[in-house]
C-alpha positions as CSV (number, residue, x, y, z in Angstrom):
1,X,-78.3,90.0,-1.4
2,X,-76.0,91.1,-4.2
3,X,-72.8,89.1,-4.4
4,X,-69.2,90.1,-4.9
5,X,-69.5,89.5,-8.7
6,X,-72.5,91.8,-9.0
7,X,-70.7,94.6,-7.1
8,X,-67.7,94.3,-9.5
9,X,-69.9,94.4,-12.5
10,X,-71.7,97.6,-11.2
11,X,-68.4,99.4,-10.5
12,X,-67.0,98.5,-13.9
13,X,-70.1,99.8,-15.6
14,X,-70.0,103.0,-13.6
15,X,-66.3,103.5,-14.5
16,X,-67.1,103.2,-18.2
17,X,-70.0,105.7,-18.0
18,X,-67.8,108.2,-16.2
19,X,-65.0,107.9,-18.8
20,X,-67.5,108.5,-21.6
21,X,-69.0,111.6,-19.7
22,X,-72.4,110.0,-19.8
23,X,-72.9,109.6,-16.1
24,X,-74.5,112.4,-14.1
25,X,-74.0,113.2,-10.5
26,X,-77.3,111.5,-9.7
27,X,-76.9,108.3,-11.8
28,X,-73.4,107.4,-10.9
29,X,-73.9,107.3,-7.1
30,X,-76.9,105.0,-7.7
31,X,-74.7,102.3,-9.3
32,X,-72.1,102.6,-6.6
33,X,-74.6,102.7,-3.7
34,X,-76.5,99.6,-5.0
35,X,-73.4,97.5,-5.6
36,X,-71.4,98.2,-2.4
37,X,-74.0,98.9,0.3
38,X,-74.7,95.2,1.0
39,X,-71.2,93.9,0.4
40,X,-68.9,96.7,1.9
41,X,-70.8,99.5,3.6
42,X,-67.8,101.6,4.7
43,X,-66.3,101.4,1.2
44,X,-69.6,102.5,-0.3
45,X,-69.8,105.6,1.9
46,X,-66.3,106.7,0.9
47,X,-67.0,106.2,-2.7
48,X,-70.3,108.2,-2.4
49,X,-68.8,111.2,-0.7
50,X,-65.9,111.5,-3.2
51,X,-68.0,110.8,-6.3
52,X,-70.7,113.5,-5.8
53,X,-68.1,116.4,-5.9
54,X,-65.7,115.1,-8.6
55,X,-65.6,115.4,-12.3
56,X,-66.1,112.6,-14.7
57,X,-62.3,111.9,-14.9
58,X,-62.0,112.0,-11.1
59,X,-65.1,109.8,-10.8
60,X,-63.5,107.2,-13.0
61,X,-60.3,107.2,-10.8
62,X,-62.4,106.9,-7.6
63,X,-64.3,104.0,-9.0
64,X,-61.0,102.3,-10.1
65,X,-59.6,102.7,-6.5
66,X,-62.9,101.2,-5.2
67,X,-62.6,98.3,-7.6
68,X,-59.1,97.4,-6.4
69,X,-60.1,97.7,-2.8
70,X,-63.1,95.5,-3.4
71,X,-61.0,92.8,-5.0
72,X,-58.7,92.6,-1.9
73,X,-61.4,92.9,0.8
74,X,-63.2,89.9,2.3
75,X,-67.0,89.9,2.7
76,X,-68.5,90.2,6.1
77,X,-70.6,87.3,7.3
78,X,-73.5,88.0,9.5
79,X,-73.9,86.4,12.9
80,X,-77.1,84.7,11.9
81,X,-75.6,83.1,8.8
82,X,-72.5,82.1,10.8
83,X,-74.5,80.6,13.5
84,X,-76.7,78.8,10.9
85,X,-73.6,77.5,9.2
86,X,-72.1,76.3,12.4
87,X,-75.4,74.6,13.4
88,X,-75.6,72.9,10.0
89,X,-72.0,71.7,10.3
90,X,-72.7,70.3,13.8
91,X,-75.7,68.5,12.5
92,X,-73.8,67.1,9.6
93,X,-71.0,65.9,12.0
94,X,-73.6,64.3,14.4
95,X,-75.3,62.5,11.4
96,X,-72.0,61.3,10.2
97,X,-71.1,59.9,13.7
98,X,-74.5,58.2,13.9
99,X,-73.9,56.6,10.5
100,X,-70.5,55.4,11.5
101,X,-72.0,53.9,14.7
102,X,-74.8,52.2,12.8
103,X,-72.6,50.7,10.1
104,X,-70.6,47.9,11.6
105,X,-67.2,47.3,10.1
106,X,-67.2,44.1,7.9
107,X,-65.1,41.3,9.3
108,X,-62.1,40.7,7.1
109,X,-62.1,37.3,5.5
110,X,-59.1,35.2,6.4
111,X,-56.7,35.1,3.5
112,X,-56.5,31.8,1.8
113,X,-53.1,30.2,2.0
114,X,-51.4,30.4,-1.4
115,X,-50.6,27.1,-2.9
116,X,-47.0,26.6,-3.4
117,X,-46.0,26.7,-7.0
118,X,-44.9,23.2,-8.2
119,X,-42.0,23.6,-10.5
120,X,-42.1,20.8,-13.0
121,X,-38.7,19.3,-13.7
122,X,-37.8,19.5,-17.3
123,X,-37.6,16.2,-19.0
124,X,-34.1,15.5,-20.2
125,X,-33.7,15.5,-23.9
126,X,-33.4,12.0,-25.3
127,X,-30.5,12.0,-27.6
128,X,-31.2,9.4,-30.3
129,X,-28.2,7.5,-31.4
130,X,-27.0,8.2,-34.9
131,X,-28.2,5.7,-37.5
132,X,-25.3,3.6,-38.5
133,X,-24.8,2.6,-42.1
134,X,-23.1,-0.5,-43.3
135,X,-19.9,0.0,-45.2
136,X,-19.9,-3.5,-46.6
137,X,-21.2,-4.5,-50.0
138,X,-21.8,-8.2,-49.9
139,X,-22.9,-10.0,-53.1
140,X,-26.7,-10.2,-53.6
141,X,-28.2,-13.7,-53.5
142,X,-29.8,-14.8,-56.8
143,X,-33.4,-15.8,-57.2
144,X,-35.0,-19.0,-58.5
145,X,-36.3,-19.9,-62.0
146,X,-39.4,-17.7,-61.5
147,X,-37.3,-14.7,-60.5
148,X,-35.1,-15.1,-63.6
149,X,-38.2,-15.3,-65.9
150,X,-39.9,-12.3,-64.3
151,X,-36.8,-10.2,-64.5
152,X,-36.5,-10.9,-68.2
153,X,-40.2,-10.4,-69.1
154,X,-41.6,-7.8,-66.7
155,X,-40.3,-4.8,-68.6
156,X,-41.9,-6.0,-71.9
157,X,-45.2,-6.6,-70.2
158,X,-45.2,-3.1,-68.7
159,X,-44.4,-1.6,-72.1
160,X,-47.7,-3.1,-73.4
161,X,-49.7,-2.0,-70.3
162,X,-51.4,1.5,-70.5
163,X,-50.7,3.8,-67.6
164,X,-53.5,4.6,-65.2
165,X,-51.9,7.7,-63.6
166,X,-51.8,11.2,-65.1
167,X,-48.0,11.5,-64.7
168,X,-47.5,8.8,-67.3
169,X,-45.7,6.5,-64.9
170,X,-46.9,3.0,-64.0
171,X,-48.5,2.9,-60.6
172,X,-48.0,0.1,-58.0
173,X,-51.3,-1.5,-59.1
174,X,-50.1,-1.6,-62.7
175,X,-46.8,-3.3,-61.7
176,X,-48.7,-5.9,-59.6
177,X,-51.1,-6.7,-62.4
178,X,-48.2,-7.0,-64.9
179,X,-46.3,-9.3,-62.5
180,X,-49.3,-11.5,-62.1
181,X,-49.6,-11.9,-65.9
182,X,-45.9,-12.8,-66.2
183,X,-46.3,-15.4,-63.4
184,X,-49.2,-17.0,-65.3
185,X,-47.0,-17.1,-68.5
186,X,-44.3,-18.9,-66.4
187,X,-46.8,-21.6,-65.4
188,X,-47.8,-22.2,-69.0
189,X,-44.1,-22.9,-70.0
190,X,-43.1,-26.4,-71.0
191,X,-41.2,-28.7,-68.7
192,X,-38.0,-28.3,-70.8
193,X,-38.2,-24.5,-70.6
194,X,-38.7,-24.6,-66.9
195,X,-35.8,-27.0,-66.6
196,X,-33.5,-24.6,-68.5
197,X,-34.5,-21.8,-66.1
198,X,-33.8,-24.1,-63.1
199,X,-30.3,-24.9,-64.4
200,X,-29.6,-21.2,-64.9
201,X,-30.7,-20.6,-61.3
202,X,-28.4,-23.4,-60.0
203,X,-25.4,-21.9,-61.8
204,X,-26.2,-18.5,-60.4
205,X,-26.4,-20.0,-56.9
206,X,-23.0,-21.7,-57.3
207,X,-21.4,-18.4,-58.4
208,X,-23.0,-16.6,-55.5
209,X,-21.6,-19.0,-53.0
210,X,-18.1,-18.6,-54.3
211,X,-18.4,-14.9,-54.3
212,X,-19.8,-15.0,-50.7
213,X,-16.9,-17.1,-49.5
214,X,-14.4,-14.6,-51.1
215,X,-16.2,-11.7,-49.5
216,X,-16.2,-13.3,-46.0
217,X,-12.5,-14.2,-46.3
218,X,-11.7,-10.5,-47.1
219,X,-13.3,-9.2,-43.9
220,X,-11.1,-8.2,-41.0
221,X,-12.1,-8.5,-37.3
222,X,-12.6,-4.7,-37.1
223,X,-14.9,-4.7,-40.2
224,X,-16.9,-7.5,-38.6
225,X,-17.2,-5.7,-35.3
226,X,-18.5,-2.5,-37.0
227,X,-20.9,-4.5,-39.1
228,X,-22.3,-6.3,-36.1
229,X,-22.9,-2.9,-34.4
230,X,-25.0,-1.9,-37.5
231,X,-26.9,-5.1,-37.4
232,X,-27.6,-4.8,-33.7
233,X,-29.2,-1.4,-34.3
234,X,-31.2,-2.9,-37.1
235,X,-32.5,-5.6,-34.8
236,X,-33.6,-3.0,-32.3
237,X,-35.6,-1.4,-35.2
238,X,-37.4,-4.7,-35.9
239,X,-35.3,-6.2,-38.6
240,X,-34.5,-9.9,-38.3
241,X,-30.8,-10.2,-39.1
242,X,-28.0,-12.1,-37.6
243,X,-24.4,-11.1,-36.8
244,X,-21.4,-11.8,-39.0
245,X,-19.0,-14.3,-37.6
246,X,-15.3,-14.3,-38.0
247,X,-14.2,-17.6,-39.5
248,X,-11.0,-17.5,-37.5
249,X,-12.8,-16.9,-34.2
250,X,-13.2,-20.1,-32.0
251,X,-16.7,-21.6,-31.8
252,X,-18.5,-21.6,-28.5
253,X,-18.6,-25.1,-27.0
254,X,-21.8,-27.1,-26.6
255,X,-23.3,-27.9,-23.2
256,X,-23.8,-31.4,-21.8
257,X,-27.5,-31.4,-23.0
258,X,-26.6,-30.4,-26.6
259,X,-23.9,-33.1,-26.7
260,X,-26.6,-35.6,-25.6
261,X,-29.0,-34.3,-28.4
262,X,-26.4,-34.6,-31.1
263,X,-25.5,-38.2,-30.1
264,X,-29.1,-39.2,-29.7
265,X,-30.1,-37.9,-33.2
266,X,-27.1,-39.7,-34.8
267,X,-27.7,-43.0,-32.9
268,X,-30.9,-43.3,-30.8
269,X,-29.9,-46.7,-29.4
270,X,-26.8,-45.2,-27.8
271,X,-29.1,-43.1,-25.5
272,X,-31.5,-45.9,-24.7
273,X,-34.1,-45.2,-27.5
274,X,-35.2,-47.6,-30.2
275,X,-36.2,-44.9,-32.8
276,X,-37.0,-41.2,-33.1
277,X,-39.7,-39.2,-35.0
278,X,-39.0,-37.7,-38.3
279,X,-39.4,-34.1,-37.4
280,X,-36.5,-32.3,-35.6
281,X,-38.9,-30.6,-33.0
282,X,-40.4,-33.9,-32.1
283,X,-37.0,-35.5,-31.7
284,X,-36.0,-32.7,-29.4
285,X,-39.1,-33.3,-27.2
286,X,-38.4,-37.1,-26.9
287,X,-34.7,-36.7,-26.2
288,X,-35.4,-33.9,-23.6
289,X,-37.7,-36.4,-21.8
290,X,-35.0,-39.0,-21.8
291,X,-32.4,-36.5,-20.4
292,X,-34.7,-35.8,-17.5
293,X,-35.1,-39.6,-16.7
294,X,-31.3,-40.1,-16.7
295,X,-29.3,-40.3,-13.5
296,X,-26.3,-38.2,-12.6
297,X,-24.0,-41.2,-13.3
298,X,-25.5,-41.5,-16.8
299,X,-25.0,-37.8,-17.5
300,X,-21.4,-37.8,-16.2
301,X,-19.7,-38.5,-19.6
302,X,-21.6,-35.6,-21.3
303,X,-20.8,-33.2,-18.4
304,X,-17.1,-34.1,-18.4
305,X,-16.9,-33.6,-22.2
306,X,-18.6,-30.2,-21.9
307,X,-16.1,-29.1,-19.3
308,X,-13.2,-30.2,-21.4
309,X,-14.6,-28.3,-24.5
310,X,-15.1,-25.2,-22.4
311,X,-11.5,-25.1,-21.2
312,X,-10.3,-25.6,-24.8
313,X,-12.5,-22.7,-25.9
314,X,-11.1,-20.4,-23.3
315,X,-7.5,-21.1,-24.5
316,X,-8.5,-20.6,-28.1
317,X,-10.2,-17.3,-27.3
318,X,-7.2,-16.0,-25.5
319,X,-5.0,-16.8,-28.5
320,X,-7.5,-15.2,-30.9
321,X,-7.7,-11.9,-28.8
322,X,-3.9,-11.7,-28.6
323,X,-3.6,-12.1,-32.4
324,X,-6.1,-9.2,-32.9
325,X,-4.0,-6.9,-30.7
326,X,-0.8,-7.7,-32.6
327,X,-2.4,-7.4,-36.0
């Protein structure tokens, strides 16, 4: 069955032929009759009756009217096709219902509980203390005879040593080898030459001690306190160094046991011993054993002296602290 598009094409062709005066009264109705009979029978009859008696110009106008009418009209569906379509639609619906019944809905899986987010606490920033620097310039201790000889001859030995590095500077290995050769030369010196170097070292040691005493006497309590802070930080870093001590500050008193040790080393017979070993560590072991054997009555003199010294130390410390505040 010709469709709507075919009917439109036939009408357009017929209109063109009519305008060109090429269509006859027999040919033009054939185009119109074929195109419209199946699609719009009433419209085809109207076009046929008007077309057979009109001129080519009138035929073209009639075909134009038919074309516009065809574009606004709706095709008629036959009862058989409508019934067939409805039957097909019903079958499709029934099949879809059967499919829905056959396919069971999937059971929804239980949602897993979400793990709570663990918010890690930020680690506090560790603020490192500022590295303290010493403001003091104490005199440097002198060396011995070998130190003096090496200091005077090492530069000359290095001047005669070829450099092993490309930069032209002596490497650490070159300096060590030169130091070893200078030390061998020191061993080959005569006794008089070594004695002269020893006397020079003794003089340098005496001068150093006088300079050190002057340096310590020039220190104020505040300078000593600041220097001890620096040394405390250095000890935490692994350096073995002691604190400075103010010569005007009172000394801490000895305990009863240390008073006993001092007396026993000076006079072993006074603590009930005939003699003591030569080494200090061995003397301490022997005297500590004797202290444990002593009764409370025998320890009483040492305990009373320690208490007296402790009271004197407290009074001296109070006077020293008050002098610092008024200074």
